[in-house]
N, C-alpha and C positions, 0 to 999 in steps of 0.2 A: 684331764683325760677321762673319758667315759669308762674305760676299763676299771678304774678304781672304784666305781659304784657297784661293780659286779664281781670283782676278783681281788684276791691277795696276790701280789707279785712283788718283784724287787723294789718297786717304787713306793710301796705302802705297807708291806708286811712286817717290817722290823726284823727280818731274818728269822722268822719262826712261823709255824702253822697257827691257824686260828680255828675256833669252833665253827662248825657248819651253820649257815643261816645268818651270819652277821652282815653280809652284803645283800644286795637286791637279787631276787630270782630272775632267771631269763624268761623269755616269752612263754615257755611251757611250764613255768612254776618250779623249775629245778634250780637248786642253789649250788654254788661253787663248781660249776662245770668248767670253769677256766681258773687257772692259778690254784693257790693253796697247796695242793699236792698233785703230782702226776697220778693218773689213774690207770691201773692195769686193764687191758682189754683182752679178749679171747684170742685175737689174731696172732699168728706167728709173724715175726718181722721178715720182710723180704721186698723185692721190687714188685710193683704192680705191673700188670700187662699194659701194653700201649693202647689197647682197645677201650673205648668208653665203658664204664660200668657204674652201676648203682650199688653202694655198699660193698666195695671190693673186699674179699676175704683174705687175700695174700696166700702164701704157700700153705700146703697141708701139714708141714712139719718144719722145724727149724731149731736154732740154738737160742734164740731170744724172742720174747714176747713184746708186743707193741704196748707202749704207754702213751697217753694223750693228755692234753689240757694244760701242760706246764705246771709250775709250782711257784711258791713264794720266793724262790731263789732266781727265777728266770725273768728276763726282760719281757716287756709287753708283747713283742712279736711272736714269742713262743707260747703265750697263754691263750691258746685257741684250740678247739677240739679237732680241727683239721691238721694241726701240726703233730707229726708222729715222731716219737723217739723209741728207744728200745732198751730192754734190760733182760738179763738172764733170769729164768725162773729161780726163785729162792733168794734173789737179791733183796737186801734190806738197806734202807736209806731214809733219812728224815724228810726226803722230798717225795716219797712214794706212798700211795695209799690205795684203798679199795672202795668202790661204790657198789653196794648191794643192789641187785636188780630183781624186780618182780615183773612177771609178764602181766599185761592188762587182761582183764576178763572180758 
């Protein structure tokens, strides 16, 4: 499976997280965008509108934030950035992480 070249998931992670950069980067040079740990994103979790949208933001407020990318505990089908899950702010779990972001100059 090609995913194993780019991500840690239930098929290859040995039920634990791994240091960033041990798998191949994606086409944009980013490591671990899929698998290893779920990543918190800014959006509140909620249903999207039915209208087509680029980078939909979700609701303005809510009880849970979106997490994306899947983790070492998940099957391959959940280890993709398009798959959304959610967690309440302040949640702690061995499958949750953070990716620091810097805007391009």
